[in-house]
C-alpha positions as CSV (number, residue, x, y, z in Angstrom):
1,X,-24.4,-5.4,64.0
2,X,-24.3,-3.3,60.9
3,X,-21.7,-4.5,58.3
4,X,-20.1,-1.8,56.1
5,X,-19.7,-2.7,52.5
6,X,-16.5,-1.5,51.0
7,X,-16.4,-0.5,47.4
8,X,-14.5,-2.9,45.2
9,X,-10.9,-1.8,44.8
10,X,-9.2,-2.6,41.5
11,X,-5.4,-2.8,41.7
12,X,-3.7,0.0,39.8
13,X,-1.5,-2.5,38.0
14,X,-4.6,-4.2,36.6
15,X,-6.0,-0.9,35.4
16,X,-2.7,0.0,33.7
17,X,-2.6,-3.4,32.0
18,X,-6.2,-3.1,30.8
19,X,-5.5,0.4,29.4
20,X,-2.3,-0.7,27.7
21,X,-4.1,-3.6,26.1
22,X,-6.8,-1.3,24.8
23,X,-4.2,1.0,23.4
24,X,-2.4,-1.8,21.6
25,X,-5.6,-3.2,20.2
26,X,-6.5,0.3,18.9
27,X,-3.1,0.7,17.3
28,X,-3.4,-2.7,15.6
29,X,-6.8,-1.7,14.3
30,X,-5.5,1.6,12.9
31,X,-2.6,-0.1,11.0
32,X,-4.9,-2.8,9.7
33,X,-7.4,-0.2,8.4
34,X,-4.7,1.7,6.4
35,X,-4.5,-0.7,3.4
36,X,-8.3,-1.2,3.5
37,X,-8.9,2.6,3.4
38,X,-6.5,2.8,0.4
39,X,-8.2,0.0,-1.5
40,X,-11.8,1.1,-0.8
41,X,-11.1,4.9,-1.1
42,X,-9.2,4.6,-4.4
43,X,-11.7,2.3,-6.0
44,X,-14.6,4.6,-5.0
45,X,-12.7,7.6,-6.3
46,X,-12.0,6.0,-9.7
47,X,-15.7,5.1,-10.2
48,X,-16.8,8.5,-9.1
49,X,-14.5,10.0,-11.7
50,X,-16.0,7.6,-14.3
51,X,-19.6,8.5,-13.3
52,X,-18.8,12.2,-13.6
53,X,-17.2,11.8,-17.0
54,X,-20.2,9.9,-18.3
55,X,-22.7,12.3,-16.7
56,X,-21.1,15.5,-18.2
57,X,-20.4,13.9,-21.6
58,X,-16.6,13.9,-21.3
59,X,-16.7,10.3,-22.5
60,X,-19.3,8.5,-24.6
61,X,-19.6,4.9,-23.6
62,X,-21.9,4.1,-26.5
63,X,-18.9,4.7,-28.8
64,X,-16.0,3.3,-26.9
65,X,-15.4,2.2,-23.3
66,X,-13.0,4.8,-21.8
67,X,-9.6,4.2,-20.1
68,X,-9.3,5.4,-16.5
69,X,-7.0,8.2,-17.6
70,X,-9.4,9.3,-20.3
71,X,-12.1,9.8,-17.6
72,X,-9.8,11.9,-15.5
73,X,-8.5,14.1,-18.3
74,X,-11.2,16.7,-18.3
75,X,-12.5,19.1,-15.6
76,X,-14.1,19.0,-13.1
77,X,-13.4,15.3,-12.6
78,X,-9.7,15.8,-13.4
79,X,-9.4,17.6,-10.0
80,X,-10.8,14.7,-8.1
81,X,-8.7,12.2,-10.2
82,X,-5.5,14.0,-9.3
83,X,-6.4,14.3,-5.6
84,X,-7.3,10.6,-5.3
85,X,-4.0,9.6,-6.9
86,X,-1.9,12.0,-4.9
87,X,-3.5,10.9,-1.6
88,X,-3.2,7.3,-2.7
89,X,0.5,7.7,-3.6
90,X,1.1,9.1,-0.1
91,X,-0.6,6.1,1.6
92,X,1.3,3.7,-0.7
93,X,4.6,5.2,0.5
94,X,3.5,4.5,4.1
95,X,2.4,1.0,3.3
96,X,5.6,0.2,1.4
97,X,7.8,1.4,4.3
98,X,5.6,-0.4,6.9
99,X,5.6,-3.7,5.0
100,X,9.4,-3.5,4.5
101,X,9.9,-3.0,8.2
102,X,7.4,-5.7,9.0
103,X,9.3,-8.2,7.0
104,X,12.6,-7.1,8.6
105,X,11.2,-7.5,12.1
106,X,10.5,-11.1,11.4
107,X,14.2,-11.7,10.6
108,X,14.1,-11.5,6.8
109,X,17.0,-9.2,6.0
110,X,17.2,-9.9,2.3
111,X,17.9,-7.9,-0.9
112,X,14.5,-9.0,-2.1
113,X,12.8,-7.1,0.7
114,X,14.8,-4.0,-0.2
115,X,13.8,-4.5,-3.8
116,X,10.2,-4.6,-2.8
117,X,10.6,-1.3,-1.0
118,X,12.1,0.4,-4.0
119,X,9.4,-1.0,-6.3
120,X,6.6,0.2,-3.9
121,X,8.1,3.7,-3.8
122,X,8.3,3.8,-7.6
123,X,4.7,2.6,-7.9
124,X,3.7,5.5,-5.6
125,X,5.7,7.9,-7.7
126,X,4.0,6.6,-10.8
127,X,0.5,7.1,-9.4
128,X,1.4,10.7,-8.5
129,X,2.7,11.4,-12.0
130,X,-0.5,9.9,-13.6
131,X,-2.6,12.2,-11.4
132,X,-0.6,15.4,-12.1
133,X,0.2,14.9,-15.7
134,X,-3.1,14.1,-17.5
135,X,-2.8,12.4,-20.9
136,X,-4.5,15.3,-22.7
137,X,-1.7,17.7,-21.5
138,X,1.5,15.6,-21.1
139,X,1.0,12.2,-22.8
140,X,4.6,11.0,-22.7
141,X,5.0,11.9,-19.0
142,X,1.6,10.4,-18.3
143,X,2.6,7.1,-19.9
144,X,5.8,6.9,-17.8
145,X,3.7,7.3,-14.7
146,X,1.3,4.7,-15.9
147,X,4.2,2.2,-16.5
148,X,5.5,2.8,-13.0
149,X,2.0,2.5,-11.4
150,X,0.9,-0.6,-13.3
151,X,4.0,-2.6,-14.5
152,X,6.2,-1.8,-11.5
153,X,3.2,-2.2,-9.2
154,X,2.6,-5.7,-10.5
155,X,6.3,-6.5,-9.9
156,X,6.0,-5.1,-6.4
157,X,3.2,-7.6,-5.5
158,X,5.1,-10.5,-7.0
159,X,7.9,-9.7,-4.7
160,X,5.5,-9.5,-1.8
161,X,4.0,-12.9,-2.8
162,X,7.5,-14.5,-2.6
163,X,8.2,-12.8,0.7
164,X,4.9,-14.2,2.1
165,X,6.6,-17.7,2.1
166,X,9.8,-16.4,3.6
167,X,8.3,-14.8,6.7
168,X,7.6,-16.9,9.8
169,X,5.0,-16.9,11.2
170,X,2.8,-16.5,8.1
171,X,-0.1,-14.3,9.2
172,X,-3.3,-15.4,7.5
173,X,-2.4,-19.1,7.6
174,X,-2.1,-21.2,4.4
175,X,-4.6,-19.2,2.4
176,X,-2.9,-15.8,2.2
177,X,-0.1,-17.1,-0.1
178,X,-2.2,-18.8,-2.8
179,X,-4.7,-15.8,-2.9
180,X,-1.8,-13.4,-3.3
181,X,-0.3,-15.4,-6.1
182,X,-3.7,-15.8,-7.8
183,X,-4.3,-12.1,-7.8
184,X,-0.7,-11.4,-9.0
185,X,-1.3,-13.8,-11.9
186,X,-4.5,-12.1,-12.6
187,X,-3.0,-8.6,-12.6
188,X,-0.2,-9.8,-14.9
189,X,-2.7,-11.3,-17.3
190,X,-4.7,-8.0,-17.3
191,X,-1.5,-6.0,-17.9
192,X,-0.3,-8.0,-20.8
193,X,-3.9,-8.2,-22.3
194,X,-4.3,-4.4,-21.9
195,X,-1.1,-3.6,-23.8
196,X,-1.7,-6.3,-26.5
197,X,-5.3,-5.3,-27.2
198,X,-4.4,-1.6,-27.3
199,X,-1.8,-2.3,-29.9
200,X,-4.4,-4.3,-31.9
201,X,-6.8,-1.4,-31.8
202,X,-9.3,-3.0,-29.5
203,X,-9.6,0.0,-27.3
204,X,-12.8,-0.9,-25.4
205,X,-11.6,-4.3,-24.4
206,X,-8.2,-2.9,-23.5
207,X,-9.8,-0.3,-21.3
208,X,-11.8,-3.0,-19.6
209,X,-8.6,-4.8,-18.8
210,X,-7.1,-1.6,-17.4
211,X,-10.0,-1.2,-15.0
212,X,-9.8,-4.8,-14.0
213,X,-6.0,-4.4,-13.4
214,X,-6.6,-1.4,-11.2
215,X,-9.2,-3.1,-9.1
216,X,-7.0,-6.2,-8.7
217,X,-4.1,-4.0,-7.5
218,X,-6.4,-2.4,-5.0
219,X,-7.4,-5.9,-3.7
220,X,-3.7,-6.7,-3.3
221,X,-3.1,-3.6,-1.3
222,X,-6.1,-4.4,0.9
223,X,-4.7,-7.9,1.6
224,X,-1.9,-6.2,3.6
225,X,-4.5,-5.7,6.4
226,X,-3.9,-9.4,7.2
227,X,-0.3,-8.7,8.2
228,X,-0.8,-5.2,9.5
229,X,-3.4,-6.2,12.1
230,X,-0.4,-7.7,14.0
231,X,1.5,-4.4,14.0
232,X,1.3,-2.8,17.4
233,X,3.2,0.4,16.6
234,X,5.5,2.3,14.3
235,X,7.9,5.0,15.4
236,X,10.7,7.1,13.9
237,X,13.7,7.7,16.1
238,X,16.3,10.4,15.4
239,X,19.7,9.9,17.1
240,X,22.4,12.6,17.3
241,X,25.8,11.5,16.0
242,X,28.2,10.6,18.8
243,X,31.3,12.9,19.0
244,X,34.5,11.2,17.7
245,X,36.4,11.3,20.9
246,X,33.4,10.0,22.9
247,X,33.0,7.1,20.4
248,X,36.7,6.2,20.8
249,X,36.4,6.1,24.6
250,X,33.3,3.9,24.4
251,X,35.0,1.6,22.0
252,X,38.1,1.4,24.2
253,X,36.0,0.6,27.3
254,X,34.2,-2.3,25.6
255,X,36.8,-5.0,25.0
256,X,35.9,-7.8,22.5
257,X,36.1,-11.4,23.8
258,X,37.5,-13.9,21.4
259,X,35.2,-16.9,20.7
């Protein structure tokens, strides 16, 4: 007697769950890559600008080590410098909003989180100003942007370091908090040293501190991947305002029970 072999049938529900799980995993990977792309892309962009400035003679490193903005003040590298900072500012806005909402979703509805959002948006604005107003053209405006990008950016990450200990569960375990505080302390040290050494006329050492400060800030942005890998999605919902008479009817039909 010949036995017929039936093809294996997979329940539709199992297929749907598998597809949904893959979609969630992909979404989590995309959000986790966002801060990594910012950190790596911006760092590479800065060093490409530096290499171009040295190669075409815009800066002479045998005389003095250049500031980041000095390398990006002259064409053609000024075009790349501005584009890197504008794209970076756009990504920083996304990261700041996503991090703000991430903290809120874990029940931390505090003014400190709102302060962090404002500081992150100001940091992004400063980066865009630095890229669009080169120091050789608009020095005063450029310095305002540098203050927002560096000083306000350092303040933003101190806020995030504090929020790390207020959010439960703390993604990254016990190591994420100390590393974030260590990098914040390093960025603060580089910032103070850069300003102090510049005022003392030690421009090469001050420029080195500026480069170290920028790379440290990029590392701090990259650390957000630890939290963002747990984000499954982000959506924007627009809701039409309810008419006044309809709102009154709904309110009247929902009595409040005294506790």
